[in-house]
MILUMSE-239775 format. One record per residue (C-alpha): x, y negated, z negated. Coordinates in steps of 0.02 Angstrom, whole numbers, plus 32768, in hexadecimal, padded with zeros to 4 digits. Layout:
N
XYZ;...
END
This chain:
97
80057FD47BAC;7FC57FFC7C5A;7FAE80AD7C92;7FD880F17D3D;800B808E7DD4;7F5E80507E09;7F587FB57D9B;80107F987DC1;80007F967E7E;7F657F287E74;7FBA7EA87E04;805B7EA87E6B;80007EA37F13;80617F377F58;802E7FDC7FA7;8016807B7F43;80AB80C77F9C;811C80357F70;80E0803F7EBB;810A80F87EB9;81B980D27EFC;81D9804A7E79;81A080BA7DEB;81F881597E24;829B80FE7E49;829B80A97D9E;829D7FF97DE4;82037FD87D79;821780297CCD;818F80A77CA2;816E814A7C49;814D81DE7CBD;80EC826C7C6C;80F282D97D08;803682F07D19;7FDF82DA7DC0;7F65825A7D7C;7F8F81CE7D03;804581F77D21;809781517CF8;808880E07C60;80C680307C80;80DB7FA67C01;808C7EFF7C2C;812F7EA57C04;818B7F107C85;810C7EE17D0A;81217E287CE3;81DF7E387CEA;81D17E947D91;81637E0B7DDB;81DE7D837DA4;82787DE27DE0;82257E107E86;82147D577EAF;82CD7D3B7E8D;830F7DDD7EDD;828B7E1D7F59;83047E8E7FB9;832B7EF67F1E;82767F307F12;82587F637FC7;823E801B7FE9;82BB806B805F;828780748116;826E81318115;8200812A8079;8160811180DE;818581908167;81238230815F;809C81E480F3;7FEB81DB8134;7FBC81308176;7F0B80FF81A2;7EF78094823B;7E6280258258;7DF9805F82EB;7E097FF78387;7D7E7F788392;7D0A7F818427;7D0B7EDE8484;7C697E9884CA;7CC87E4A855A;7CE47EF785A3;7C287F0D85B4;7C197E698611;7C9E7E9F868E;7C437F4086B9;7BE27F46875B;7B267F5D8754;7B3980148789;7BB0803886FA;7B3F7FDC8680;7AAC804B86B2;7B1980E686A1;7B4F80A985F5;7A9C80AC85B4;
END
């Protein structure tokens, strides 16, 4: 038996949000105890059956489009390109220091 969704989403290579959708919707059988932490108990056999069935019917396990809206998403910061420093004039380079 695996507890909570963290081992499940790692094994299935899915996001935490998708794991939550699959567990709350009942597409992956689990026991929900209603607590905030360690909420779901999932049998290992059910995870294996999910992985097999997901390969055969991938569309059945996709979260609906509006599932991810309104949830916080972290974006990677934009990388600073060195080329922009090379394009700067000598006056702007001095002002940069």
